[in-house]
LUMVOKOL-575943 format. One record per atom (N, C-alpha, C): x, y, z; residue in one letter. Coordinates in steps of 0.02 Angstrom, whole numbers, plus 50000, padded with zeros to 5 digits. Layout:
BEGIN
XYZA;...
This chain:
BEGIN
557675507355073M;557225511455112M;557275518755090M;556745522455101N;556765529555083N;556965533755143N;556965540355135N;557245544755185N;556885544555252N;556235544055253N;555875544255316N;555765537355345N;556175532555326N;556185525855355N;555535522055346N;555175523355292E;554575519555276E;554715514755220E;554335509455218F;554415504555165F;554145507455099F;554515507155045P;554315510354981P;553795506154943P;553205505454971Y;552705501054940Y;552465503754873Y;552485510354862R;552255513154798R;552715510954741R;553365510954754A;553845508954702A;553735501554684A;553625497454735Y;553505490354722Y;552835489354688Y;552335493354706A;551685492854673A;551735494554599A;552145499554583M;552245501454513M;552595495854475M;553125493154505E;553505487754473E;553075481554464E;552765479254517Y;552355473154514Y;551725474254473Y;551455480354475G;550875481954433G;551035481654359G;551635483654342T;551855483154272T;551905475854251T;552185471654294F;552235464554278F;551535461454271F;551085463254317L;550395460654313L;550045463354250L;550165469554233G;549875472454172G;550125468954109G;550765467154108I;551025463354051I;550675456654046I;550585453354103A;550245446854102A;549525447554079A;549175452754104W;548475453854082W;548455455354007W;548945458953982T;548965460553911T;549075454353869T;549505449953891V;549615443653856V;548975439653854V;548615439353909V;547985435653911V;547465438953866V;547455445653863F;546995449053819F;547125447153746F;547765447053726F;547925445253657F;547805437853644F;547885433653694L;547695426653686L;546945425953676L;546565430153712F;545835430153704F;545645432453633F;545985437553608I;545865439853539I;546025434253490I;546575430753501A;546765425153457A;546245419653461A;545965418553520T;545435413453528T;544825415253487T;544625421653490L;544045423753452L;544165423253377L;544755425153355R;544895425153283R;544965418153254R;545265413553291T;545405406953264T;544925401653288T;544545403053341A;544095398153372A;544475391753389A;545085392653413S;545525387053429S;545425384853501S;545365378353510N;545295375653578N;545945376353617N;546505376353583I;547145377153617I;547185384153648I;547015389253610Y;547025396053637Y;546505396853693Y;545925393853684A;545415394353736A;545645391053801A;545985385453795T;546255382153854T;546795386353887T;547235389353846L;547745393753874L;547445399753910L;546925402753882V;546595408453914V;546285406253980V;545965400453980F;545645397954042F;546165396954097F;546705393454082Y;547215392354133Y;547585398654152Y;547665403254105A;547985409654121A;547555413654169A;546895413654160F;546445417054207F;546515414154277F;546545407654281I;546605404454347I;547275406254379I;547815405854340C;548475407554367C;548535414854386C;548235419254347L;548285426354361L;547915428454424L;547465424254447A;547125425754510A;547605425254569A;548135421254562F;548615420254616F;549225424754613F;549345427854556V;549935432154548V;549955437954597V;549395441654608P;549435447154657P;549595444754727P;549375438754744F;549545436054810F;550285434354815F;550585432154760M;551305430954759M;551685437554769M;551445442954737F;551765449454745F;551685451954817F;551105450854847A;550995453054916A;551455449054963A;551535442654950W;551985438554991W;552705441054984W;552885443054924R;553555445754913R;553655452254952R;553145456554953I;553185462854991I;553275461255065I;552905456355089K;552965454255159K;553675451955174K;553965448155129Q;554635445455140Q;555185450755133Q;555055456055096L;555565461255086L;555655465755148L;555185465655193Q;555235469855252Q;555715466655302Q;555975470755348S;556415468155400S;556025463655447S;556385459455483K;556065454655528K;555645458355580K;555035456155588G;554585458955638G;554225465255615G;554415468055558E;554075474055534E;553425472155499E;552975476855499S;552335475855465S;552185482055425S;551895481055367L;551705486755324L;551095490355352L;550675486755387G;550055489655411G;549495488455361G;548895487455386I;548335485655342I;548165491255293I;548205497555314L;548055503055269L;548565503455212L;549205503255229R;549715503455178R;549705497155135R;549535491455165G;549465485355126G;548915485955074G;548345488955094C;547795489855047C;547965495254995C;548345500355015L;548575505354967L;549055502254916L;549505497854941F;549945494254895F;549525490254845F;549025486654870S;548605482554828S;548215486754777S;547935492354800F;547565496854756F;548025499454701F;548625501754720N;549105504354671N;549325498954623N;549435492954648L;549625487354606L;549115486154551L;548485485854570F;547955484554521F;547845490554475F;547935496654501M;547845502554460M;548385502854406M;549015501554425F;549545501654375F;549445496054323F;549225490254346A;549095484754299A;548525486554252A;547995489654278S;547435491654236S;547635497054186S;548045501854208L;548265507054162L;548715504354107L;549175499954124F;549615497054073F;549205493054023F;548755488854048T;548345484754004T;547885489253962T;547615494453992G;547185499053955G;547555502453898G;548175504353909A;548575507453856A;548685502653798A;548835496453815C;548935491353762C;548285489853725C;547725489553762E;547075488353730E;546895494153685E;547035500353707Y;546885506153664Y;547285505753600Y;547925504053605A;548335503453545A;548045498153498A;547815492653527Y;547515487453485Y;546885489953451Y;546415492853488F;545785495053460F;545875500953412F;546345505253426A;546435511153383A;546805509553318A;547275504953320F;547715503953262F;547645497253228F;547415492153262F;547425485453233F;546735482153224F;546245484053263D;545615480353266D;545185481353204D;544975487353190H;544555489153132H;543925484853129H;543635483253188G;543005479553191G;543065472053192G;543665469353188T;543725462053186T;543565458753252T;543665462253308F;543495459453373F;542745457953377F;542345462953360A;541615462053363A;541385457053311A;541675457153252D;541485452353200D;541645445153221D;542225444253251S;542415437553275S;541955435253330S;541785439753377A;541335437953432A;540635436353405A;540395440253356T;539745438853327T;539735432153292T;540255430653253Q;540295424153220Q;540315418453270Q;540665419453326L;540685414253377L;539995412953406L;539635418353422Y;538965417553452Y;538445415353401Y;538585415853336Q;538115413453286Q;538285406453262Q;538775403353294N;538955396453279N;538355391953295N;538225387053254S;537635382753263S;537645379053330S;538235377153353H;538275373653418H;538075378253476H;538315384353473I;538165389153527I;537435391153524I;537165392253464V;536455393953458V;536035388253486V;536225382053470G;535865376253496G;535905375753571G;536485377353600D;536555377253673D;536095382353706D;536055388253677F;535615393453705F;534885391253698F;534695388153642K;534005385953633K;533825380453683K;534275375653693R;534145370253740R;534075372853811R;534445378053827A;534405380953894A;533825385753901A;533475387153847G;532905391753849G;533125399053855G;533705400653829L;533985407353835L;534045410753767L;533565409853723T;533615412853657T;533595420553661T;533205423253708D;533185430553715D;533865433253738D;534195429753783L;534855431753805L;535355431453747L;535295426353706H;535745425653648H;535655431553600H;535035433353586K;534905439053542K;535175445553573K;535095446253639Q;535345452253673Q;536105452653671Q;536435446853678M;537165446753674M;537415448953605M;537095446453553I;537295448453485I;537165455853474I;536605458353501E;536455465453495E;536975469653533E;537175467353592N;537685471053630N;538355471153593N;538535465753560I;539155465653522I;539115470653464I;538535471253432K;538455476153378K;538515483253405K;538235484553464V;538305491153494V;539035492453511V;539375487353539F;540085488053556F;540505489653494F;540315486753438N;540685487953376N;540625495253354N;540085498653373G;539995505653356G;540385510453400G;540675508053453F;541055512253499F;541715514453467F;541975519953491S;542645522153470S;543165517853507S;543785518453486A;544325514653518A;544375516453592A;544285522853608Y;544305525053677Y;543755521753718Y;543135521653691E;542575518753727E;542655511253737E;542925507853687K;543045500653694K;543565499353748K;544085503353748T;544605502753799T;544325504153868T;543895509153872E;543595510853936E;543185505053964E;542825501553920C;542435495753942C;542895490453973C;543435488953940F;543895483853966F;544275486354028F;544445492854029F;544795495554088F;544375494854150F;543745497054146W;543315496854205W;543155489654224W;543115485154176L;543015478054192L;543595475454233L;544205476854212S;544785474354249S;544855477854316S;544705484354318F;544765487954382F;544245485654433F;543615485054412Y;543105482854459Y;543195475654481Y;543455471554436T;543605464654456T;544155464554508T;544645468954500S;545205469054548S;544995471754617S;544435475254621L;544195477654686L;544065471954734L;543885466154708F;543765460354751F;544415457754783F;544975459354752F;545615456854775F;545995461754820F;545785468054822I;546165473154858I;546255471454932I;545725469754966L;545765468355038L;546165462055053L;546035456355020P;546455450455038P;547185451255020P;547335454354963V;548035455354944V;548365460354992V;548005465655010G;548265470455058G;548385467455126G;547925463055147A;548015459755212A;548625455255212A;548745451755157L;549335447455153L;549975451655154L;549965457255118A;550555461555116A;550695464655184A;550185465455225S;550275468855289S;550485464255346S;550555457755334L;550775453155386L;551495454655407L;551655452955468K;552335454155492K;552815449555457K;553395452155443S;553905448255408S;554215443255456S;554375437455429S;554705432255470S;555405430755443S;555695435655410R;556365434855382R;556875433355437R;557375429555420K;557885427855470K;558445433055473K;558435437755426I;558975442755424I;558835448255473I;
């Protein structure tokens, strides 16, 4: 506990946000590997990792709930602040790793791999059968525009994607963290 007898949710948000950021970074690099190799194994790993990562913030919120003394509650506002900080630290950590990738390692291979994937005859056929040829052309054009971005702009795209996606989780994760503890100690 800290000096004014409050639960140190910011410290836990930083710690758990770093863990979540590491997990998001691993999934990002698995996604890159999927694009580069077009491997079904990597694609399956990315799919299951996305599903599992949806539950990780709830596990962290449950842990925060259990760390409090019996009968104590973090409160809904502090629970949501914990959740917001958790996702902000995760987004910042992942953004730093993505920037390092785009600035030093990518050199346009991300966009080239994505373009090759979308120009695959099976995918082109799927878009034609669905009547979405205009959408397919627009996606390829968007990838070309993305390729023209600087490393900072590419990172910013991914940062805001992860941050805005996490906004959907802030209230439920914060509500779980704010429940009263039922510890026996």
